[in-house]
N, C-alpha and C positions, 0 to 999 in steps of 0.2 A: 467697559473702559475701551476707548478707541485706540487703535494702534498708531504708532508714529507714521508720519507721511512719507512722501517720496521726494528725492531730488528732482528738480525740474527737468523735464524732457520737452523738446519742442515738437509738438504735434500740430498737424493741420486741424482746423476746426471741423466739426462734424456737420455735414449739410447733405441731407438725403431727400429725394422726392419719392412719393409713392403714388402710383397710378392704379386705379381699379378698372379692370376690363369687364366687358359685358358678359364674358364667359365665366366670371367668378375668379379669374386669376389676378394676381397682383404683380406689378413690375416696379422694382426698386432701382434707383440710380443715384450715384453720387453727383452732387452739384459742383464738385470740384473738377476743374478742367484737367484732362490728361495732357501734360506738356509734350512738346516735341521729344522724340527719343532717337537713339542711335540707329543707324541703318543696319548695323550688324554688330555682333559681339566684339569683333576685332577692333572696332573704333574705341571701345573702352580701354583696351590694352595699349593701343597706340597713344591715346591721350595721356595715360599715367606714365608711360615710358618717357614721355616728353616733359610732363609736369612734375613728376617726382621719380626720376630715373633710378636713384639709389635706394629708394624705400623698399623694404622687404615685402615682397608679394606673397611668396609661398615658403613654408619651412616644414621640414620633416626630420625625424630622428635618423641620424646616420648609424652605421654599424657600431661605432664607439660610444653611442649614447648622446653625442653632441647634436646640435641642431644644424642641419644643412639648410642654408637659406639661399633664395634666389630673388634678385631685385626685379622691378618692373622692366628696366632696360634689358637685363640679361634674359628675362623671359621672352621679350619681343624678339631678341636676336635668335634665341633657340627656336621659337615658333616659326620665324621666317625660314630658318635652315631646314627644319623638318617639313615645312610646307613645300619647299622646293623639292625635297626628296619624294614627297607624295606625288607631286606633279610629274617628276621624272619617271614615275612608274606607270603613268597613263592609266590610272585606276578608273574604272567605270563608276560614275556617280550613282548609277542605278543599282549598284551592288555595294551598299555601305559596308565599311570595314568594321571588324568587331574588336572590342577591348574586353578581355576576360578578367582582368585583375581589379583589385580594389584601388582606393585612392593613393596617389603618389605624385611626386613632382613630374616624373616621366609621363604618367598618364595625363596630367594636366597639360603638359607641353604638346603631347600628341593630339589631344582633343582640341586644344586651342589652334593648333596648326591646321587641323582639318576644317575648323570653322573659318580660319583665315583665308583658305584658298577654295572654299566651296565644295569640300569633299564630305558628304554625310558619313557619320560614324554612329556606332551603337555601343554604349558602355553596358556590359552585361553583368548581372549579379554574380559575384564569384562563387556563390553557393551552387549555382547550376553546374560549375566545373569541379568544385572541391568537395561538395557534400552530397552529390547525387549518386545513386547507385547505377543508374542506366543512362545518364546524360539526356534523358528524354526531352527536357525543355531546351537544353542547349542545341540539340539536333533540330528541334522544331524551328528555333530562331535562325539557325544557320540555313535551314531550308528556305526561309522567307528572304533572307538577306543575300545569300549566295556570295559570301565575301571572297575577295581576292587577296586580302591582307588581314592577318589576325595577330593581335598583340597579347602577350602574357608577361607579367613582370619576371616570373621565375619559370624557366623552361622545364626544370625538374619537377617542381610542385604541380605544374599544370600538364605534365607529360601525358597522362591518361586521357585527359580531355582533348589535347591537341592531336592525339592519335586517332580521333574519331574520323571515319570516312567522310563526314560532312565537310572536313577541312582539306580534303585531298586536292592538291593543286594550288592551294593558297600559300602565299608567302607567310612564314611564321617569324615574328619579330619578338625578341626577348631582351630584357635588361640584365638578366643573369641566368645561369644554368643553361647555356647555349649548347649547340651541337646538333647533329642530325640535320645539317643543312639550314639551320635557322639563321636569321640575320640579327646582328647585335644592334641594339637601339642606338648606341653611340655613333654608329656609322651614318645614321640619319642626320645627326647633329653636325656632321662634317660636310654636308652639302653646302654649296655656295649659292645663297639666294640671289636671284637676279630679276630681270624684267618680268619673267613669267609669274613670279609671286605677286609683284605689284599689280600686274594686269588682272590676275585672278581676284585679288582683293578688291580692286576698283570695280570689277564686274558684278560683285555681290549685290543682291537686292533683298529687301526686307522679307519678302515672301518666299525666298529660297529656303529649301530644307536645310536646317542646321544639323540636326541629329535625330536619331530614333531612340525613344525611351520605352522600354518594355514594362508593361504593368500586368499583374496577374489577373486582375478582375476578380469576379466572384467565383467563377468556375472555369475549367478548361485550361488551354494553353495560353501563354502570354500574348498580349496584343501589342503590336508595335505602334506607339503613338508618335505621329509626325510632329516634330517641334521645329518651328520656323524662327528665324531671327526676329521677326516682328513680335511673335508671341513672347519671347524672353525679354527683349528690349523694352517693349511697352509695359510689361509687368513690373520690371524694376523701376521704370519711370513713375509708375503709379505708386509703388511703395516709397520711393523717394519723396513724392509729393505728400504722403501721409506721415512718414517718419522723417521729419526734416532734420532731426539731429544726426542722421547718417551722413549728411553732407557737411556737417559742422565739425565732426571729429572722425577721422578715418577709423572704421571699425576694426577691432582685433577679435578674431574668433579662433577658438580651439575646438575642432569639430571632427567627429568620427562618421557622421551620417554619409552613407554611400552615394557616390555620384551616379550609380546605376538607377537611382530613384530621384524623383523630382524635388523632394525636400532638400536633400544634400546637393544634388547635381545642378538644380536650377535656382531654388530660393537662396540657399546659403552661398554656393560658389559664385553665382552671378552677382549677389548683393555685395560681396567683398570686392569683386573686380570692378563693378560699376562705380563704387564709392571710394576706390583707391585704398582699400584696407589691406590687412595682413591676415592670411589664413594659415594657422598652424595645423597641419594634417595629423590627426590623432589616430594612431594605430590601435587604440583600444576599442572596446565595444561593451555594451551592457550585458556582460556574461561573466560568470566566474572564471578567474584566471586572466581575463582581458580588461575588466574594469579597472584593475590596478594600474594599467598603462595610462588610462585616462586620468586617474588620480595623480600619478607622477607628473603628467604634462600640466595639469591645472595647478599643481603645487609650484611649478616653475614659471608658468605664463599666466598673466592676469588678463582675462578677456574683457572687452567692453560690452559685448553681446554674447549670450549663450543660448544656443538652440539645442533642444533635445526632445525625445519622445518620453511619455510617462514611464516606460520601462527603464529608460536611462536614468531618470531622476530617482526612481525607486532604488536602483543600484548605487547611485552616487551619494544619496543623503546620509546613509550610515557613516560614510567616511567624513563627510562635512561635520557631522555631529561630534566626532571623536578626535579629529585631527585639526588642531588649532592653526598650524601653519598652512594647511590646505584651505581652511575656511578664510583665513586672512587674505591669501593670494586670490582666491576665487571671487571674493566680494570687493576687493580693493578698487578696481576700475569699472565695475559692472554697471552698465546703464539699464539693461533689461534682461529678463529671462523670458524665453519664448518656447512654448510647447505646441505641438501639432501631431498629426497622424492618428491620435486617439485622445479622448478626454482625460484631463489630469484629475485624478481622484482628489477629493477635498483634503484628505489627510496629508497628501504630498504637498498640496498648495500651502496648507497651514505650516508644515515643517519648514518649507523654504522661506516663508515670511518670518517665522521665528528665528531661523538661523541668520537671516539678514539683519534683523533687529539686534540680535545678540552680538553680531560682529561690528555693525556700523551705526547702530542706534536708529535706523530707519529701514523701511521696507524697500525692496527693489521692485520696480515696475514689472508686472508679469502680463504678457500679451499672448494672443493666439490669432489664428486665421483659419480659413477653410478653402480648400481647393483640391486639385487633382493633377495627375500627370497631363491630362488633357487641357488644363487651364494655366499651365506654365509657372507656378501653380496657383498663385493667390487669386481667388475670386472675391473673397471678402477678407477684411483685416480689421483688427482692433487698433484704433489710434486715439484712444482715450483711456482713462483709468478705470479698471474693473476691479471689483472686490472679491470675486470668486470665479472658479473655473466654469466653463460652459459657454460663455459668450464668444462668438466667432466674428463679431464686428459687423461692418456695413460694406456695401459694394465698393471695391477699389475704383478710382477714377477710370472712366472709359468702359467699364464693365456693367452690364445690365443683369439683374437677377430677377427671374420670373418665378413666382410662387404659385403652384397649381394644387388645388385641393385634391387629396388622394387618401382615401380610407381614413378620414378624420385628421389627417396631417396636411402640412404644406410641403409638397415636393419642390425641391429647388432645381432650377435650370439656369444656364449661364450663356451669355452672348457677349462677345467683345473681341478686340484685337489679340487678346491673350489666349484665345480658344483655338485648339487644333483644327486643321482642315480635314483630318481624318486619320485612318489607320493604314499602315503600310501594307499594300497588296491585300486589303480586306475591305472591298467596297461594300460587302454585305453588312459588316459591323459598322462602317461609317454611316450607312443609311439608317440603321437602327438607332444610332447615337443621338440624332438630332430630331427635334420636333418640326412641325409645319412652319414655325416662325424662325427656324434656324438656331434655336436655343439648344445647347448641349445638355443632355439628360445626365446630370452628375450622379443621381441615385441617392442623394442625401435628403433628409427631411429637416426642416428648421421651424422655429417658432419665434415670435417676438419676445425679447427680454422683458419689455413692458408694453402691454397692449395699448394701441393708440399712439405710441411714440416710437417710430422706426429709428430715430436717431440714437436710441439706447442700444441698438444693435440686435442681431439675430442670435439665437441659441441653437446649437446642434441638437436635433431631435431624432437621431438614429438613422440607420440605413433603411430605405424603403423596402428593399428586398429581404431584410432580416425579420420583419414583422410577420406574425402568423396568427392563426385562430386555434383556440381550444375546442374540444369536442362540443362545448356548449354554444359555439359560434361566436364567442367573445374574442375580440381582437386583443392581441398582446403586442405592446410596443417594446420589443426586445431591448432596444438601446437604452430606454429609460430604466428598465428593470436591471440591466447590466450595471449601469452607473450607480444606481441605488444600492445594489448589492456590494459593489466594490467599496463604496463610501462606508457602508455599514460594517463590513467585515475587515476593514483595515486593522492591522497591517498584513493579515494572512493572504488576502487575495491580491495577486499581481494582475490577473485578468480572468475573465470567465466567459462562458458561453451559456446562453439561456436555452433550455429544452422545454418541450411541451407541445410541439406541433401535433395536432390531432390527438391530444391527450387531455385528461381531465384537470391536470394541475401542472404547475411549473416546477422545474428543477434547474440545477446548475452543475456544469462541469467546470471545476475551478483549477486554474493554473496557479499553484501556490508560490508565494514570494519567499525565497530562502531567507533573505535578511529579516523579513517580517516574522517568519516562523521561529528563527533563532532568538529573536527578541523576547519571545514568550517562554522560552525554555531556560532553566537555570544554567548559568555558565555558557549560554549561547549554543548549547547542544554539543560542544566539543567537536569530535570528529564525525558526528552523525551525518549521514547523507540526507538529502531532502526527502527521499522516500521514507526514511526512518522518522524524520521530524514530523511529517504529516500524520503519522500514526500516534503521536504523543497526545495524551489526554489534555494537556494544556492548550494545544493547538485546536484540537477538535472541540473542546468546550468553548473556546473563544469564538469559533465559527458558529456553533449552535446558539450561544447566548446573543451574539450580535445580530444574527439573522432573525432570531425570534423577536428582538426589539424592532427590527425592520418590518417584520410581518404585522406587528401590533399597530404600526403606523400606516401599513399598506395592506389592509385586510381583503381587498377585492380579489376575486379569482384570477384576474389578469395581472396582478402584481405580487400576490402572496407566493412565497417559495416553500415548497413542501419538503424537498430533500436535495442533498448535494453530494458530490463526490470530489474529493481532493486528488489532484493529479501531480505527480512529480515529473512525469514525462513532458518535456517542453514542447511547444508547438513546432511543427516541422516546416521548414522552408521548402524542402523537396516535395512535400505533399500539399503544398499551397495553403498551409494553415496560417502562415504569418509571412509578412514581408520583412526585408532586411531592416526596415525602420520601425518595426514592432507592431504593425496593425494586425489584429486578429481577424482572419476570415472565418466568420461564424459558420457559414454554410459548409465550408470544407472540413472544419473540425467536426461538425455533426455527422458528416458523411463518413469521414475516416474513422471516427470513434463510435460508430453505430452500436457496437457491442457494449460500450460503457453506458450509452443512452438506454439500451434495453435493461442492463443491470440496475440502472437508477430507478427504473419503474418496476423491476421484478420483486423488490421488497425483501430478498433473501441475502443479499450481499452484506457481510458485516462491515464493510468499509463505508456503506451509506450512512450519512449523518441526517437523521430525521430532524426537521425544524418545527418546533412547537408553533 
């Protein structure tokens, strides 16, 4: 029985060319022309401050629980004032200032002001300041940037980080919890903008550095990715060409994704600004005790677009299933659901479809894309109806995708106006990142959704660096095994890491899903902790049975799973195991949890689940 269809969304037609090169590589391009785009981010703000001055641009919860809202005109006034305050300080553009806090209206104004007057800034993951034991990554970043100006929302909450010697001599600016010589953010808003602001804005060029975004990469310390105005403006012009509905109804977004990462800080933030939408800043997060804030916000505000990572959907779905008022508000105005950062497990895709049908009698369009911090971020995007997770679309206009044969896969590389010129003060990394034709080595593998028809899109095929060989010499495509295991063992697995490098058989280290485990235990497990839940027979039997069925369908040594360990200890940001947006760093997990890998193959640990 077919499922009900979708409300109409205005997409651009799919038109792709595929060129085969003599060296065996393939080059994909969109036939759709990349339209002209803004010179700089500030042109979007200036446009909407004139075209829709009273429209709410940003909103966040105030201390009393109400929404604090700021219009486009008010935002531009504040941005010009803070821009003047920055210019008055004669800050050195070669020393980008640092923003340590999470998303807020003040952070948006500060970052937009920097963009407006040509002062590069870097929004840093709050985890580096609030969840780190030694501030190692924070100190490393400060050493690269040498900031003269550092912002933190709450001087008391960030006191330990701000006391680091790396910030000695820098001006400390806070919105609350001041003292010890810090500057109150409100004083920046009191500056009188004048001719210097207008001159600085007029002098901006598309290739000027807009900001630095730090990405953890596979190993080591964060890399500072240079983001130019051209990168971000061209990428949003490309998305507007594909998703034409964005220009027909100003989008409304309730979003928690951090602005220190490209998904939240470039894709989402810039899409709202470029299209004159409204962004409700969600102080929630896909974590126990925080997801409830997201639920409360979505119960009150009906988004037209909703962006999240698989972990976020995993945490939200149980509330949508049981709370009728939330479900009604969430789906009332929704045009699309978008996931990225990691593949959406089939069970979550199915639940979202079923919930949409239950509430509105039809499915909501679900889309995805693929990109990175270095591509601002969309290199490919879906702009057609897809029936299941995995498809990451076709090249966005203006961007070329090169596919290079690599160990039985097609390694993806990217070239276009959305691609970074390099890494801040790391010429060595910049040189390694590009091939001889100037294509950025994104590190992902892809395959065609339908062989012989590139217009059906590409499918993510894992990270090239995550694949390994068994002792037999057989290649293991870890990404495919991971996705297969997650799909098979739903709802217990939130995510997992594939083991088996230089071993005879495969295993899994499984990050368990608390909502999934509770759904299998009578009464939801009551007050049980996740550590107690993963020891329950109902949970362990479900994993054993489901993965045994997976093995029956995947009997080869490169796909068959021999044993697994369930883990209650979540992936650590501080140890580079996961990003703020939820992508698991497979290599870091394997290195940090080497003892668990040894236990998995030792055969004596009673916690090991042997898979038939």
